[in-house]
BALORO-456416 format. One record per residue (C-alpha): z, x, y. Coordinates in steps of 0.05 Angstrom, whole numbers. Each point is the difference from the previous one (the first is absolute). Layout:
PT      c3      c1      c2
PT       Z       X       Y
...
end
This chain:
PT      c3      c1      c2
PT       0       0       0
PT      18      55      49
PT     -66      36     -16
PT     -40     -62      18
PT      39     -10      65
PT     -10      72      21
PT     -74      -1     -16
PT      -8     -61      45
PT      39      36      54
PT     -49      59      -4
PT     -60     -47       3
PT      29     -32      62
PT       3      69      32
PT     -75       6     -10
PT     -13     -70      26
PT      39      13      65
PT     -34      68      10
PT     -69     -32      -7
PT       9     -64      39
PT     -11     -11      75
PT      30     -71       1
PT      71       4      27
PT      22     -67     -27
PT     -23      17     -70
PT      34      69       4
PT      66     -31      23
PT      -2     -50     -57
PT     -17      55     -50
PT      59      42      23
PT      43     -63      -4
PT     -23      -9     -72
PT      16      73     -14
PT      70     -10      27
PT      10     -63     -41
PT     -22      38     -63
PT      47      57      15
PT      58     -49       6
PT      -8     -13     -75
PT       7      73     -19
PT      76       4       3
PT       6     -56     -51
PT     -56      27     -43
PT      26      72       1
PT      75     -12      -9
PT       5     -71     -27
PT      35     -59      31
PT      62      20      38
PT      33     -16      66
PT     -21      67      30
PT     -73      -8     -21
PT      -1     -72      23
PT      27      15      69
PT     -49      58       9
PT     -59     -42     -24
PT      17     -61      43
PT       9      45      61
PT     -67      34     -12
PT     -35     -67      -9
PT      29     -29      64
PT     -15      60      43
PT     -63      30     -32
PT     -33     -62     -27
PT      17     -54      51
PT      35      17      65
PT     -35      64      24
PT     -71     -25     -19
PT      16     -65      38
PT      18      41      61
PT     -65      40      -5
PT     -43     -63      -9
PT      34     -30      61
PT     -14      64      39
PT     -74       1     -14
PT      -5     -74      19
PT      31      15      67
PT     -43      61      16
PT     -62     -33     -30
PT     -27      56     -42
PT     -29      -9     -70
PT     -34      64     -22
PT       8      76       1
PT     -70      15      27
PT       4      74      21
PT      41      41     -48
PT       6      75      10
PT     -29       8     -70
PT     -47     -52     -31
PT      23     -47     -55
PT     -42      32     -55
PT      25      71      14
PT      70     -27       5
PT      -8     -33     -69
PT     -26      67     -26
PT      61      36      28
PT      44     -54     -30
PT     -31      12     -68
PT      12      75       7
PT      73      -7      20
PT      12     -51     -55
PT     -29      47     -52
PT      41      57      30
PT      63     -43      -5
PT     -11      -9     -75
PT     -12      75      -9
PT      59      21      43
PT      47     -49     -35
PT     -12      37     -66
PT      29      64      31
PT      63     -30      27
PT      66      12     -38
PT      11     -72     -18
PT      39     -34     -55
PT     -39     -15     -63
PT      -2     -76      13
PT     -27      11      70
PT     -57      44     -24
PT     -26     -57     -42
PT      -2     -52      55
PT     -41      -9      63
PT      58      -1      48
PT      -9      70      29
PT     -76      -1       4
PT       1     -70      31
PT      54      21      50
PT     -38      63      20
PT     -67     -35       6
PT      29     -57      41
PT      34      48      47
PT     -65      39       7
PT     -38     -65      13
PT      49     -17      55
PT     -11      69      32
PT     -75     -11      -4
PT       5     -65      38
PT      44      32      53
PT     -49      57      10
PT     -68     -35      -5
PT      10     -66      37
PT       0     -14      74
PT      32     -69       3
PT      76       3       7
PT       9     -59     -47
PT     -39      36     -55
PT      45      60      10
PT      60     -44      -9
PT     -30     -20     -67
PT      -5      73     -17
PT      74       8      16
PT      15     -60     -46
PT     -40      31     -57
PT      35      66      10
PT      67     -35      -6
PT     -24     -37     -62
PT     -13      67     -33
PT      71      23      18
PT      26     -66     -29
PT     -34      15     -67
PT      36      67      -2
PT      65     -35      16
PT      -9     -46     -60
PT       4      61     -46
PT      66      21      32
PT      30     -69      13
PT      53      11     -52
PT      25      62      37
PT     -14     -19      73
PT      52     -47      30
PT     -23     -68      22
PT      15      17      73
PT     -50      57      -1
PT     -54     -47     -27
PT      18     -52      52
PT      -5      55      52
PT     -72      13     -21
PT     -18     -73      12
PT      37       1      66
PT     -39      61      23
PT     -64     -37     -17
PT      21     -62      38
PT      21      41      61
PT     -66      38      -2
PT     -40     -65      -1
PT      39     -28      58
PT     -11      63      41
PT     -75      -3     -15
PT       1     -74      19
PT      28      19      68
PT     -52      54       8
PT     -57     -47     -20
PT      24     -52      49
PT       4      50      57
PT     -69      29     -15
PT     -32     -69      -3
PT      31     -18      67
PT     -19      63      36
PT     -68      18     -30
PT     -24     -63     -36
PT     -16      43     -61
PT      35      28     -60
PT     -45      60      -8
PT      47      60      -4
PT     -55      47      24
PT       9     -29      70
PT      71      29       1
PT     -28      70       3
PT     -29     -15      69
PT      69     -13      30
PT      19      50      55
PT      67      12      33
end
């Protein structure tokens, strides 16, 4: 079950890297977050700890934060990422390379035997790399927020492996950092749209003191 979930997570990475439609990308990342909310229960079985972590991830990653982003793009009236720094096909090619590299690199890590057999580490590394690619190759600030969300999703997959050892407060702190980051980006997006009527981050380089 975990293998199927993680394979879908990796496929969603490719979909987001190759899509220009912001609404579709937000919904894809929301689906990714909803799938990740099932991992604690799948990996460690039903328990209070896993249930709290899964419900928290579903509420924040799958529902609340995507709703905020959908509301933001309705207010600023943008629908597509039309001028990325790197085209969608080259970005997909880079995504395939980093995903393959994640699988190769995972084999060299000093992991426990049960972790070597699963897809947790390759999926975590490839999702983090996909988030970095969005951050580096997209101009729209909202798309970069999605890159940040994907990056955190990769960190969350790593946390699942260590959830038995990491206190619940640390895992809750990861979700809190994500929420704070999105709120900060929301403030930035609102200010940019008011002052410049665009969310193209390239315009920020033209600012002078």
